C-alpha positions, -999 to +999 in steps of 0.1 A: -278+481-818-281+497-784-309+523-781-320+526-744-351+547-735-350+570-705-383+576-689-386+602-662-423+611-654-431+647-645-424+657-609-441+687-594-417+690-565-386+688-587-392+707-619-358+699-633-359+662-626-361+653-663-331+674-672-310+661-642-319+626-652-309+631-689-276+647-678-269+619-655-275+593-683-252+613-706-225+614-680-226+576-677-224+573-715-193+596-718-163+579-733-129+594-724-110+612-751-080+589-751-103+559-757-122+577-785-090+585-803-073+551-798-103+528-804-127+543-829-150+513-825-154+522-788-162+559-793-198+555-782-215+533-757-249+533-774-262+540-808-287+565-795-304+576-763-342+580-763-359+602-738-396+602-730-413+635-726-449+644-717-453+665-749-434+672-781-427+708-772-413+698-738-393+671-755-376+695-779-368+720-752-353+693-730-333+679-760-319+713-769-309+723-734-294+689-725-275+687-757-260+722-752-250+714-716-236+680-725-214+695-753-200+719-728-195+691-702-177+670-728-152+697-735-147+701-698-142+663-693-119+660-723-096+687-710-099+682-673-099+644-672-073+635-698-039+625-686-011+651-683+006+641-716-025+640-738-036+673-723-003+690-718-003+727-724+003+727-762-023+699-767-049+718-747-043+749-769-046+728-801-078+711-787-094+745-778-085+760-812-100+730-830-132+731-809-139+768-816-126+768-851-152+786-874-173+795-844-183+828-827-156+823-801-122+839-809-091+821-796-057+837-789-027+816-776+004+830-760+034+807-759+065+829-761+085+825-729+097+861-727+061+873-731+049+850-704+076+862-681+067+899-687+030+896-686+024+866-664+053+864-640+036+841-615+028+816-642+063+819-656+077+812-621+058+778-621+068+772-657+106+775-650+111+738-650+086+728-677+097+754-702+128+732-710+105+705-724+087+717-756+057+694-751+051+708-716+057+745-721+030+768-707+003+785-727-021+813-720-053+808-739-077+837-743-113+831-754-138+858-763-175+855-772-196+885-781-233+880-789-252+898-816-268+932-809-263+953-778-243+937-750-260+940-716-234+923-695-197+914-698-183+885-678-146+881-672-135+846-662-101+832-652-097+794-651-067+777-634-050+752-656-022+732-640-018+702-662+000+683-635+008+696-600+035+680-579+035+709-555+069+719-567+097+709-544+072+703-516+063+669-531+028+657-522+026+623-505+000+600-491-014+587-524-030+619-535-006+625-565-027+602-588-054+628-594-032+659-598-037+660-635-071+673-627-057+705-613-066+720-647-104+715-642-110+752-635-098+762-669-116+731-684-149+741-669-148+776-683-138+763-718-169+741-715-190+771-706-179+788-738-190+757-758-224+759-742-226+795-751-217+787-787-247+763-789-273+785-773-260+817-788-271+841-761-270+876-776-270+895-744-236+885-731-200+891-738-177+865-723-139+869-719-119+841-705-082+840-697-068+805-692-034+807-675-035+771-688-015+746-691+016+745-673+033+716-654+043+723-618+071+698-613+107+694-601+126+678-630+117+681-667+117+644-675+105+630-642+082+600-643+047+608-630+025+585-611+000+583-640+027+569-662+035+539-640+069+527-630 
């Protein structure tokens, strides 16, 4: 049984030192989605993480905030860090729908090619090659959160979500292709923000997010990518 205790004494100069330390520890304990799904016994690195606080009240506040932020960061990492097959466009849509199922966030997914060409012509242009492979076809995912009571501010967010970017016909070189599945991290980050909002339930905001997510930018539909090996 692994139950480490994190101790971060109060620091007057850096008032958020405890929160930063907890988030750093949680980042180190994150287990990638593919590993959690393939090896259930490896889904967690520890049984629990203990955090010392100078008072019970401060401890509860720290726990609540760190938990909300980490849940959002987990969503972001799962989408942004997973390989281009596990988080290809349809899989991203399914993941987001599952995460926000029965929550205050409404999810709308557009997949029809004709609709994408009419309403999102730039996305459709990049999707021209990928649309011939069902598991890679583009999606537009719209998220909306509306707090209870009067809304004081509405935020409109757009997150870029290229699940794998070859640069089209201008193929990237020099060893930088390996990380191009992370070109969807913009959309992933905003999806994570919505998850944080679900946890903290801020009643003053309305969030609207359009993810021109998930589309492959590549040259041939069945080309082998660097992440798949050769």
